[in-house]
VOGU-3710 file (C-alpha; in Angstrom, 3 decimals, decimal comma):
1> xxxxxxxxxx> 4,261/23,392/26,649  6,418/23,253/23,509  9,633/22,905/25,534  8,101/19,990/27,416  7,035/18,377/24,146  10,478/18,823/22,588  12,068/17,343/25,696  9,919/14,203/25,643  9,945/13,793/21,855  13,556/12,564/21,980
11> xxxxxxxxxx> 12,603/9,949/24,587  9,660/8,802/22,488  11,780/8,404/19,368  14,471/6,609/21,369  11,803/4,187/22,617  10,670/3,470/19,045  14,265/2,902/17,928  14,982/0,639/20,917  11,890/-1,500/20,299  12,776/-1,733/16,590
21> xxxxxxxxxx> 16,305/-2,865/17,422  14,993/-5,413/19,914  12,488/-6,795/17,409  15,119/-7,239/14,712  18,016/-8,514/16,849  17,660/-12,100/15,566  18,086/-10,805/12,052  21,725/-9,949/12,692  22,863/-13,513/13,196  25,560/-14,728/10,848
31> xxxxxxxxxx> 24,468/-15,743/7,390  21,940/-14,526/4,893  19,232/-12,102/5,957  16,048/-13,627/7,313  13,012/-13,213/5,140  12,476/-13,911/1,495  11,993/-10,222/0,632  15,453/-9,236/1,821  17,103/-12,111/-0,027  15,142/-11,357/-3,207
41> xxxxxxxxxx> 16,088/-7,691/-2,997  19,737/-8,562/-2,435  19,801/-11,005/-5,360  18,075/-8,577/-7,717  20,573/-5,875/-6,724  23,454/-8,274/-7,398  21,966/-9,118/-10,795  21,625/-5,411/-11,572  25,234/-4,846/-10,435  26,482/-7,596/-12,726
51> xxxxxxxxxx> 24,406/-6,273/-15,592  25,747/-2,742/-15,201  29,379/-3,297/-14,209  30,205/-6,694/-15,691  28,138/-6,834/-18,878  27,945/-3,029/-19,367  24,192/-3,087/-20,006  21,335/-1,423/-18,163  19,013/-4,060/-16,685  15,410/-4,192/-17,819
61> xxxxxxxxxx> 13,444/-3,227/-14,717  9,715/-3,684/-14,679  6,968/-2,613/-12,296  5,920/-6,248/-11,855  8,857/-7,193/-9,625  7,931/-8,645/-6,231  4,608/-9,875/-7,668  3,337/-6,332/-8,143  3,886/-5,208/-4,539  6,571/-2,527/-4,310
71> xxxxxxxxxx> 8,679/-3,014/-1,237  7,991/-0,222/1,290  6,343/1,603/-1,647  9,791/1,863/-3,250  9,514/0,793/-6,865  12,362/-0,721/-8,874  15,043/0,264/-9,671  15,312/2,423/-6,543  15,194/-0,524/-4,143  17,996/-2,294/-6,013
81> xxxxxxxxxx> 20,042/0,899/-6,189  19,647/1,431/-2,425  20,855/-2,113/-1,745  23,781/-1,551/-4,133  24,709/1,680/-2,324  24,487/0,000/1,096  26,593/-2,913/-0,123  29,547/-0,739/-1,122  30,815/-0,026/2,414  29,369/-3,085/4,182
91> xxxxxxxxxx> 29,090/-5,933/1,675  25,940/-7,478/0,248  24,612/-9,267/3,331  25,317/-6,666/6,016  24,383/-3,802/3,692  20,985/-5,363/3,003  20,384/-5,988/6,696  21,324/-2,419/7,650  19,189/-0,952/4,881  16,135/-2,919/5,992
101> xxxxxxxxxx> 16,774/-1,962/9,626  16,967/1,712/8,659  13,670/1,438/6,780  11,967/-0,209/9,777  13,208/2,437/12,183  12,426/5,353/9,882  8,921/4,066/9,210  8,203/4,045/12,947  9,731/7,480/13,520  7,841/9,067/10,632
111> xxxxxxxxxx> 4,583/7,419/11,761  5,205/8,963/15,190  5,620/12,442/13,685  2,593/11,995/11,430  0,352/10,881/14,286  1,646/13,726/16,411  0,752/16,267/13,734  -2,750/14,815/13,510  -3,555/14,292/17,172  -1,077/16,372/19,224
121> xxxxxxxxxx> -1,239/13,452/21,657  2,032/11,986/22,874  0,620/8,578/23,810  -1,217/8,168/20,494  1,957/9,119/18,626  4,032/6,496/20,455  1,407/3,830/19,819  1,227/4,783/16,140  5,019/4,687/15,779  5,327/1,298/17,451
131> xxxxxxxxxx> 2,360/-0,146/15,581  3,705/0,980/12,238  7,021/-0,744/12,924  5,229/-4,061/13,466  2,367/-3,782/10,995  4,270/-4,192/7,720  4,606/-7,828/6,856  8,356/-7,369/6,382  8,969/-7,084/10,130  7,110/-10,355/10,549
141> xxxxx> 9,574/-11,951/8,127  12,540/-10,425/9,918  11,637/-10,875/13,543  9,502/-13,950/13,681  10,256/-16,122/10,653
//
């Protein structure tokens, strides 16, 4: 039973990743990222970068950024620091897009594992993983804006 589950778990996760990539394929067109959250996160990370490395001052982060809603439950300054880290090898635009894509995919994969621990049902786990990819309003911005 456990060997069968381990064998199919890779297929289930691959399905979640494939659907996530398909849903976000329009996001990787040339230009700025789609969605106001990604652009706001990128601009706040650039402002923090300039504050730290150009003006040699730590920026004044507050918990009220993004109108009080932390993005993916990641509070500042962590979201800006993640965008800064992703921008080092890829640049600001592509780094932000790849970071958001990774968060979408990981949210679906972790929802799959969580539902599997609760239900031990393969079908329910796949549905939970796919639903959690599409339920956050950020994927609506990315895929359908």
